[in-house]
N, CA, C and O atoms as a GROMACS GRO file, in nm:
protein
  408
    1MET      N    1   0.082  -0.119   0.000
    1MET     CA    2   0.000   0.000   0.000
    1MET      C    3   0.087   0.126   0.000
    1MET      O    4   0.053   0.226  -0.062
    2GLU      N    5   0.199   0.118   0.071
    2GLU     CA    6   0.289   0.233   0.076
    2GLU      C    7   0.348   0.263  -0.062
    2GLU      O    8   0.370   0.378  -0.097
    3GLU      N    9   0.374   0.157  -0.140
    3GLU     CA   10   0.426   0.176  -0.275
    3GLU      C   11   0.325   0.249  -0.363
    3GLU      O   12   0.363   0.334  -0.444
    4LEU      N   13   0.197   0.216  -0.347
    4LEU     CA   14   0.092   0.281  -0.425
    4LEU      C   15   0.083   0.429  -0.389
    4LEU      O   16   0.073   0.514  -0.477
    5ILE      N   17   0.085   0.459  -0.260
    5ILE     CA   18   0.078   0.599  -0.216
    5ILE      C   19   0.200   0.676  -0.265
    5ILE      O   20   0.189   0.791  -0.308
    6GLU      N   21   0.317   0.613  -0.260
    6GLU     CA   22   0.438   0.679  -0.309
    6GLU      C   23   0.431   0.702  -0.460
    6GLU      O   24   0.472   0.807  -0.509
    7PHE      N   25   0.379   0.603  -0.534
    7PHE     CA   26   0.365   0.618  -0.679
    7PHE      C   27   0.271   0.733  -0.713
    7PHE      O   28   0.300   0.814  -0.802
    8ILE      N   29   0.158   0.741  -0.642
    8ILE     CA   30   0.061   0.848  -0.668
    8ILE      C   31   0.122   0.984  -0.633
    8ILE      O   32   0.104   1.081  -0.707
    9SER      N   33   0.192   0.992  -0.520
    9SER     CA   34   0.250   1.120  -0.481
    9SER      C   35   0.362   1.163  -0.578
    9SER      O   36   0.382   1.282  -0.599
   10ASN      N   37   0.434   1.067  -0.635
   10ASN     CA   38   0.538   1.101  -0.732
   10ASN      C   39   0.480   1.141  -0.867
   10ASN      O   40   0.544   1.214  -0.943
   11ASN      N   41   0.360   1.095  -0.898
   11ASN     CA   42   0.297   1.122  -1.028
   11ASN      C   43   0.166   1.198  -1.009
   11ASN      O   44   0.067   1.167  -1.075
   12LEU      N   45   0.164   1.295  -0.923
   12LEU     CA   46   0.042   1.367  -0.889
   12LEU      C   47  -0.014   1.444  -1.008
   12LEU      O   48  -0.136   1.452  -1.025
   13GLN      N   49   0.073   1.501  -1.091
   13GLN     CA   50   0.024   1.575  -1.208
   13GLN      C   51  -0.050   1.483  -1.304
   13GLN      O   52  -0.153   1.522  -1.360
   14ILE      N   53   0.001   1.363  -1.325
   14ILE     CA   54  -0.066   1.268  -1.414
   14ILE      C   55  -0.201   1.229  -1.358
   14ILE      O   56  -0.298   1.216  -1.433
   15VAL      N   57  -0.210   1.210  -1.228
   15VAL     CA   58  -0.337   1.176  -1.164
   15VAL      C   59  -0.438   1.289  -1.184
   15VAL      O   60  -0.554   1.263  -1.216
   16TYR      N   61  -0.394   1.413  -1.168
   16TYR     CA   62  -0.483   1.527  -1.191
   16TYR      C   63  -0.529   1.534  -1.336
   16TYR      O   64  -0.646   1.562  -1.363
   17ILE      N   65  -0.439   1.507  -1.428
   17ILE     CA   66  -0.475   1.510  -1.571
   17ILE      C   67  -0.578   1.401  -1.602
   17ILE      O   68  -0.673   1.426  -1.677
   18ILE      N   69  -0.561   1.283  -1.546
   18ILE     CA   70  -0.657   1.174  -1.570
   18ILE      C   71  -0.794   1.210  -1.513
   18ILE      O   72  -0.895   1.188  -1.579
   19ILE      N   73  -0.798   1.264  -1.393
   19ILE     CA   74  -0.926   1.303  -1.332
   19ILE      C   75  -0.992   1.413  -1.414
   19ILE      O   76  -1.113   1.408  -1.438
   20LEU      N   77  -0.915   1.511  -1.458
   20LEU     CA   78  -0.970   1.618  -1.541
   20LEU      C   79  -1.021   1.563  -1.674
   20LEU      O   80  -1.127   1.605  -1.722
   21ALA      N   81  -0.948   1.470  -1.735
   21ALA     CA   82  -0.991   1.410  -1.862
   21ALA      C   83  -1.122   1.334  -1.845
   21ALA      O   84  -1.206   1.334  -1.935
   22ILE      N   85  -1.139   1.268  -1.732
   22ILE     CA   86  -1.264   1.195  -1.706
   22ILE      C   87  -1.381   1.293  -1.699
   22ILE      O   88  -1.484   1.271  -1.763
   23PHE      N   89  -1.366   1.401  -1.624
   23PHE     CA   90  -1.474   1.499  -1.612
   23PHE      C   91  -1.504   1.566  -1.745
   23PHE      O   92  -1.621   1.585  -1.780
   24VAL      N   93  -1.401   1.603  -1.820
   24VAL     CA   94  -1.423   1.666  -1.950
   24VAL      C   95  -1.491   1.568  -2.045
   24VAL      O   96  -1.582   1.607  -2.120
   25GLY      N   97  -1.451   1.442  -2.044
   25GLY     CA   98  -1.513   1.341  -2.130
   25GLY      C   99  -1.659   1.320  -2.099
   25GLY      O  100  -1.741   1.309  -2.190
   26VAL      N  101  -1.693   1.315  -1.970
   26VAL     CA  102  -1.833   1.296  -1.931
   26VAL      C  103  -1.916   1.415  -1.976
   26VAL      O  104  -2.026   1.397  -2.030
   27GLU      N  105  -1.867   1.535  -1.956
   27GLU     CA  106  -1.942   1.654  -1.998
   27GLU      C  107  -1.957   1.661  -2.149
   27GLU      O  108  -2.061   1.701  -2.200
   28LEU      N  109  -1.853   1.622  -2.221
   28LEU     CA  110  -1.860   1.623  -2.367
   28LEU      C  111  -1.962   1.523  -2.418
   28LEU      O  112  -2.041   1.555  -2.507
   29ILE      N  113  -1.963   1.403  -2.364
   29ILE     CA  114  -2.056   1.299  -2.410
   29ILE      C  115  -2.200   1.339  -2.378
   29ILE      O  116  -2.291   1.312  -2.456
   30LYS      N  117  -2.221   1.404  -2.264
   30LYS     CA  118  -2.358   1.445  -2.228
   30LYS      C  119  -2.412   1.551  -2.323
   30LYS      O  120  -2.533   1.561  -2.343
   31SER      N  121  -2.324   1.631  -2.382
   31SER     CA  122  -2.370   1.741  -2.466
   31SER      C  123  -2.385   1.703  -2.614
   31SER      O  124  -2.430   1.785  -2.694
   32ILE      N  125  -2.348   1.581  -2.651
   32ILE     CA  126  -2.358   1.538  -2.791
   32ILE      C  127  -2.498   1.488  -2.820
   32ILE      O  128  -2.552   1.409  -2.742
   33PRO      N  129  -2.560   1.531  -2.932
   33PRO     CA  130  -2.694   1.482  -2.966
   33PRO      C  131  -2.692   1.331  -2.995
   33PRO      O  132  -2.589   1.276  -3.033
   34ALA      N  133  -2.808   1.267  -2.977
   34ALA     CA  134  -2.818   1.122  -2.994
   34ALA      C  135  -2.786   1.078  -3.136
   34ALA      O  136  -2.739   0.966  -3.157
   35VAL      N  137  -2.809   1.165  -3.234
   35VAL     CA  138  -2.783   1.130  -3.374
   35VAL      C  139  -2.634   1.105  -3.398
   35VAL      O  140  -2.598   1.026  -3.485
   36LEU      N  141  -2.550   1.170  -3.323
   36LEU     CA  142  -2.406   1.158  -3.344
   36LEU      C  143  -2.340   1.047  -3.262
   36LEU      O  144  -2.219   1.030  -3.269
   37HIS      N  145  -2.418   0.973  -3.185
   37HIS     CA  146  -2.358   0.869  -3.101
   37HIS      C  147  -2.300   0.754  -3.182
   37HIS      O  148  -2.198   0.697  -3.144
   38THR      N  149  -2.364   0.718  -3.295
   38THR     CA  150  -2.312   0.606  -3.376
   38THR      C  151  -2.174   0.638  -3.434
   38THR      O  152  -2.084   0.555  -3.421
   39PRO      N  153  -2.153   0.754  -3.498
   39PRO     CA  154  -2.017   0.783  -3.545
   39PRO      C  155  -1.917   0.796  -3.430
   39PRO      O  156  -1.800   0.761  -3.445
   40LEU      N  157  -1.963   0.845  -3.317
   40LEU     CA  158  -1.875   0.858  -3.201
   40LEU      C  159  -1.831   0.720  -3.153
   40LEU      O  160  -1.715   0.701  -3.116
   41MET      N  161  -1.923   0.624  -3.153
   41MET     CA  162  -1.889   0.488  -3.112
   41MET      C  163  -1.790   0.426  -3.209
   41MET      O  164  -1.699   0.355  -3.167
   42SER      N  165  -1.807   0.451  -3.338
   42SER     CA  166  -1.714   0.396  -3.437
   42SER      C  167  -1.574   0.454  -3.416
   42SER      O  168  -1.474   0.383  -3.430
   43GLY      N  169  -1.567   0.581  -3.384
   43GLY     CA  170  -1.437   0.642  -3.353
   43GLY      C  171  -1.374   0.583  -3.229
   43GLY      O  172  -1.252   0.564  -3.224
   44ALA      N  173  -1.456   0.553  -3.129
   44ALA     CA  174  -1.404   0.490  -3.008
   44ALA      C  175  -1.352   0.350  -3.038
   44ALA      O  176  -1.255   0.306  -2.977
   45ASN      N  177  -1.417   0.280  -3.130
   45ASN     CA  178  -1.368   0.148  -3.169
   45ASN      C  179  -1.230   0.158  -3.234
   45ASN      O  180  -1.143   0.074  -3.210
   46ALA      N  181  -1.211   0.260  -3.316
   46ALA     CA  182  -1.080   0.279  -3.379
   46ALA      C  183  -0.973   0.308  -3.274
   46ALA      O  184  -0.861   0.260  -3.284
   47LEU      N  185  -1.008   0.387  -3.173
   47LEU     CA  186  -0.913   0.414  -3.065
   47LEU      C  187  -0.880   0.289  -2.986
   47LEU      O  188  -0.766   0.271  -2.942
   48SER      N  189  -0.978   0.202  -2.968
   48SER     CA  190  -0.951   0.076  -2.899
   48SER      C  191  -0.854  -0.010  -2.980
   48SER      O  192  -0.773  -0.082  -2.923
   49GLY      N  193  -0.864  -0.002  -3.112
   49GLY     CA  194  -0.768  -0.074  -3.195
   49GLY      C  195  -0.627  -0.022  -3.174
   49GLY      O  196  -0.532  -0.101  -3.174
   50VAL      N  197  -0.612   0.108  -3.157
   50VAL     CA  198  -0.481   0.166  -3.129
   50VAL      C  199  -0.430   0.119  -2.993
   50VAL      O  200  -0.311   0.093  -2.977
   51VAL      N  201  -0.520   0.107  -2.896
   51VAL     CA  202  -0.482   0.058  -2.763
   51VAL      C  203  -0.432  -0.086  -2.773
   51VAL      O  204  -0.335  -0.123  -2.706
   52ILE      N  205  -0.497  -0.166  -2.856
   52ILE     CA  206  -0.454  -0.305  -2.874
   52ILE      C  207  -0.312  -0.309  -2.930
   52ILE      O  208  -0.227  -0.384  -2.881
   53VAL      N  209  -0.286  -0.230  -3.033
   53VAL     CA  210  -0.152  -0.228  -3.093
   53VAL      C  211  -0.050  -0.180  -2.990
   53VAL      O  212   0.059  -0.237  -2.981
   54GLY      N  213  -0.084  -0.076  -2.913
   54GLY     CA  214   0.007  -0.027  -2.810
   54GLY      C  215   0.035  -0.130  -2.703
   54GLY      O  216   0.149  -0.145  -2.659
   55ALA      N  217  -0.068  -0.203  -2.660
   55ALA     CA  218  -0.048  -0.306  -2.558
   55ALA      C  219   0.040  -0.418  -2.610
   55ALA      O  220   0.124  -0.471  -2.537
   56ILE      N  221   0.022  -0.455  -2.736
   56ILE     CA  222   0.106  -0.560  -2.794
   56ILE      C  223   0.252  -0.513  -2.801
   56ILE      O  224   0.343  -0.589  -2.771
   57LEU      N  225   0.273  -0.388  -2.842
   57LEU     CA  226   0.410  -0.335  -2.850
   57LEU      C  227   0.476  -0.328  -2.713
   57LEU      O  228   0.594  -0.358  -2.699
   58VAL      N  229   0.400  -0.288  -2.611
   58VAL     CA  230   0.455  -0.282  -2.475
   58VAL      C  231   0.490  -0.422  -2.427
   58VAL      O  232   0.593  -0.442  -2.362
   59MET      N  233   0.404  -0.518  -2.458
   59MET     CA  234   0.433  -0.656  -2.417
   59MET      C  235   0.558  -0.709  -2.487
   59MET      O  236   0.634  -0.785  -2.426
   60LEU      N  237   0.579  -0.672  -2.612
   60LEU     CA  238   0.698  -0.719  -2.685
   60LEU      C  239   0.827  -0.664  -2.625
   60LEU      O  240   0.929  -0.732  -2.625
   61HIS      N  241   0.823  -0.541  -2.573
   61HIS     CA  242   0.944  -0.478  -2.521
   61HIS      C  243   0.960  -0.494  -2.370
   61HIS      O  244   1.058  -0.446  -2.314
   62SER      N  245   0.866  -0.560  -2.305
   62SER     CA  246   0.879  -0.576  -2.160
   62SER      C  247   0.973  -0.692  -2.128
   62SER      O  248   0.997  -0.780  -2.210
   63ASP      N  249   1.023  -0.689  -2.007
   63ASP     CA  250   1.113  -0.793  -1.960
   63ASP      C  251   1.034  -0.924  -1.945
   63ASP      O  252   0.928  -0.923  -1.883
   64PRO      N  253   1.083  -1.035  -1.999
   64PRO     CA  254   1.008  -1.161  -1.989
   64PRO      C  255   0.985  -1.209  -1.846
   64PRO      O  256   0.897  -1.292  -1.822
   65THR      N  257   1.062  -1.158  -1.751
   65THR     CA  258   1.042  -1.199  -1.612
   65THR      C  259   0.948  -1.105  -1.537
   65THR      O  260   0.913  -1.131  -1.422
   66ASP      N  261   0.906  -0.997  -1.601
   66ASP     CA  262   0.813  -0.901  -1.538
   66ASP      C  263   0.670  -0.948  -1.562
   66ASP      O  264   0.604  -0.907  -1.658
   67TYR      N  265   0.623  -1.034  -1.474
   67TYR     CA  266   0.492  -1.097  -1.493
   67TYR      C  267   0.377  -0.997  -1.477
   67TYR      O  268   0.272  -1.015  -1.539
   68LEU      N  269   0.395  -0.894  -1.397
   68LEU     CA  270   0.290  -0.794  -1.380
   68LEU      C  271   0.266  -0.718  -1.511
   68LEU      O  272   0.152  -0.699  -1.552
   69ALA      N  273   0.374  -0.676  -1.575
   69ALA     CA  274   0.360  -0.605  -1.702
   69ALA      C  275   0.300  -0.695  -1.809
   69ALA      O  276   0.216  -0.650  -1.888
   70LEU      N  277   0.341  -0.820  -1.813
   70LEU     CA  278   0.286  -0.913  -1.912
   70LEU      C  279   0.138  -0.940  -1.886
   70LEU      O  280   0.059  -0.948  -1.979
   71ALA      N  281   0.101  -0.955  -1.759
   71ALA     CA  282  -0.039  -0.981  -1.725
   71ALA      C  283  -0.126  -0.859  -1.758
   71ALA      O  284  -0.235  -0.874  -1.814
   72LEU      N  285  -0.078  -0.739  -1.724
   72LEU     CA  286  -0.155  -0.619  -1.756
   72LEU      C  287  -0.166  -0.599  -1.907
   72LEU      O  288  -0.270  -0.557  -1.957
   73GLY      N  289  -0.060  -0.628  -1.979
   73GLY     CA  290  -0.065  -0.619  -2.125
   73GLY      C  291  -0.163  -0.718  -2.184
   73GLY      O  292  -0.237  -0.685  -2.277
   74PHE      N  293  -0.164  -0.839  -2.130
   74PHE     CA  294  -0.258  -0.941  -2.179
   74PHE      C  295  -0.401  -0.898  -2.152
   74PHE      O  296  -0.488  -0.912  -2.239
   75VAL      N  297  -0.427  -0.846  -2.032
   75VAL     CA  298  -0.562  -0.799  -1.999
   75VAL      C  299  -0.602  -0.684  -2.090
   75VAL      O  300  -0.716  -0.677  -2.136
   76ALA      N  301  -0.508  -0.593  -2.118
   76ALA     CA  302  -0.538  -0.480  -2.207
   76ALA      C  303  -0.571  -0.528  -2.348
   76ALA      O  304  -0.663  -0.476  -2.412
   77VAL      N  305  -0.498  -0.627  -2.397
   77VAL     CA  306  -0.525  -0.680  -2.531
   77VAL      C  307  -0.662  -0.747  -2.535
   77VAL      O  308  -0.740  -0.724  -2.628
   78VAL      N  309  -0.691  -0.830  -2.436
   78VAL     CA  310  -0.820  -0.902  -2.434
   78VAL      C  311  -0.936  -0.805  -2.423
   78VAL      O  312  -1.033  -0.816  -2.499
   79LEU      N  313  -0.928  -0.710  -2.331
   79LEU     CA  314  -1.038  -0.614  -2.316
   79LEU      C  315  -1.051  -0.523  -2.438
   79LEU      O  316  -1.162  -0.488  -2.477
   80GLY      N  317  -0.940  -0.486  -2.498
   80GLY     CA  318  -0.946  -0.405  -2.619
   80GLY      C  319  -1.011  -0.479  -2.734
   80GLY      O  320  -1.090  -0.422  -2.809
   81ILE      N  321  -0.978  -0.607  -2.749
   81ILE     CA  322  -1.039  -0.687  -2.856
   81ILE      C  323  -1.188  -0.702  -2.830
   81ILE      O  324  -1.268  -0.691  -2.923
   82LEU      N  325  -1.227  -0.728  -2.705
   82LEU     CA  326  -1.370  -0.738  -2.673
   82LEU      C  327  -1.442  -0.607  -2.704
   82LEU      O  328  -1.553  -0.608  -2.756
   83ASN      N  329  -1.379  -0.496  -2.673
   83ASN     CA  330  -1.440  -0.365  -2.698
   83ASN      C  331  -1.455  -0.340  -2.848
   83ASN      O  332  -1.560  -0.292  -2.892
   84VAL      N  333  -1.354  -0.372  -2.926
   84VAL     CA  334  -1.360  -0.351  -3.071
   84VAL      C  335  -1.467  -0.439  -3.134
   84VAL      O  336  -1.550  -0.392  -3.212
   85VAL      N  337  -1.466  -0.568  -3.101
   85VAL     CA  338  -1.563  -0.661  -3.161
   85VAL      C  339  -1.705  -0.624  -3.120
   85VAL      O  340  -1.794  -0.620  -3.204
   86GLY      N  341  -1.726  -0.596  -2.992
   86GLY     CA  342  -1.859  -0.556  -2.946
   86GLY      C  343  -1.904  -0.425  -3.006
   86GLY      O  344  -2.021  -0.411  -3.042
   87GLY      N  345  -1.814  -0.330  -3.017
   87GLY     CA  346  -1.849  -0.201  -3.074
   87GLY      C  347  -1.887  -0.210  -3.220
   87GLY      O  348  -1.984  -0.148  -3.265
   88PHE      N  349  -1.811  -0.288  -3.296
   88PHE     CA  350  -1.846  -0.304  -3.437
   88PHE      C  351  -1.975  -0.382  -3.453
   88PHE      O  352  -2.051  -0.356  -3.547
   89ALA      N  353  -2.002  -0.478  -3.365
   89ALA     CA  354  -2.128  -0.552  -3.372
   89ALA      C  355  -2.247  -0.460  -3.346
   89ALA      O  356  -2.348  -0.466  -3.416
   90VAL      N  357  -2.234  -0.374  -3.245
   90VAL     CA  358  -2.343  -0.280  -3.214
   90VAL      C  359  -2.360  -0.179  -3.327
   90VAL      O  360  -2.473  -0.148  -3.365
   91THR      N  361  -2.249  -0.129  -3.381
   91THR     CA  362  -2.258  -0.034  -3.492
   91THR      C  363  -2.324  -0.100  -3.613
   91THR      O  364  -2.405  -0.037  -3.681
   92ASN      N  365  -2.289  -0.225  -3.640
   92ASN     CA  366  -2.349  -0.296  -3.752
   92ASN      C  367  -2.499  -0.315  -3.731
   92ASN      O  368  -2.577  -0.301  -3.826
   93ARG      N  369  -2.540  -0.347  -3.610
   93ARG     CA  370  -2.683  -0.361  -3.581
   93ARG      C  371  -2.756  -0.229  -3.601
   93ARG      O  372  -2.867  -0.227  -3.655
   94MET      N  373  -2.695  -0.120  -3.559
   94MET     CA  374  -2.759   0.011  -3.578
   94MET      C  375  -2.772   0.045  -3.726
   94MET      O  376  -2.874   0.098  -3.768
   95LEU      N  377  -2.670   0.014  -3.804
   95LEU     CA  378  -2.676   0.043  -3.947
   95LEU      C  379  -2.777  -0.047  -4.017
   95LEU      O  380  -2.836  -0.006  -4.116
   96GLU      N  381  -2.798  -0.168  -3.967
   96GLU     CA  382  -2.899  -0.258  -4.025
   96GLU      C  383  -3.039  -0.200  -4.010
   96GLU      O  384  -3.126  -0.226  -4.093
   97MET      N  385  -3.063  -0.121  -3.907
   97MET     CA  386  -3.195  -0.062  -3.886
   97MET      C  387  -3.230   0.036  -3.998
   97MET      O  388  -3.348   0.057  -4.026
   98PHE      N  389  -3.130   0.096  -4.060
   98PHE     CA  390  -3.155   0.197  -4.162
   98PHE      C  391  -3.160   0.142  -4.303
   98PHE      O  392  -3.191   0.215  -4.398
   99LYS      N  393  -3.130   0.013  -4.320
   99LYS     CA  394  -3.137  -0.047  -4.453
   99LYS      C  395  -3.282  -0.071  -4.492
   99LYS      O  396  -3.367  -0.099  -4.408
  100LYS      N  397  -3.308  -0.058  -4.621
  100LYS     CA  398  -3.444  -0.081  -4.669
  100LYS      C  399  -3.473  -0.231  -4.671
  100LYS      O  400  -3.387  -0.312  -4.708
  101LYS      N  401  -3.593  -0.265  -4.632
  101LYS     CA  402  -3.633  -0.406  -4.632
  101LYS      C  403  -3.679  -0.445  -4.772
  101LYS      O  404  -3.740  -0.365  -4.843
  102LYS      N  405  -3.650  -0.568  -4.811
  102LYS     CA  406  -3.688  -0.616  -4.945
  102LYS      C  407  -3.828  -0.670  -4.947
  102LYS      O  408  -3.876  -0.714  -5.051
   0.00000   0.00000   0.00000
């Protein structure tokens, strides 16, 4: 626990930036009209793809004996893939609603 407190105190500016980004993101999403949510979701899926590539690159350059970094990288890759696949499935379902029926 002391290591966590020391890490946070050493990186206090990053913690503030993350908290500020969360609040700005929530306010931004609340102000977007419902019509624009589908393109916004597609953009978020593309960002998740970038996260997957970044997690794979970090895992490639990490020390093979650093099991924490490898485990976190694996979790990031799995969750990113789930997010991308689920997001594209939902986007595809939404686009199917607008197709003309035969």
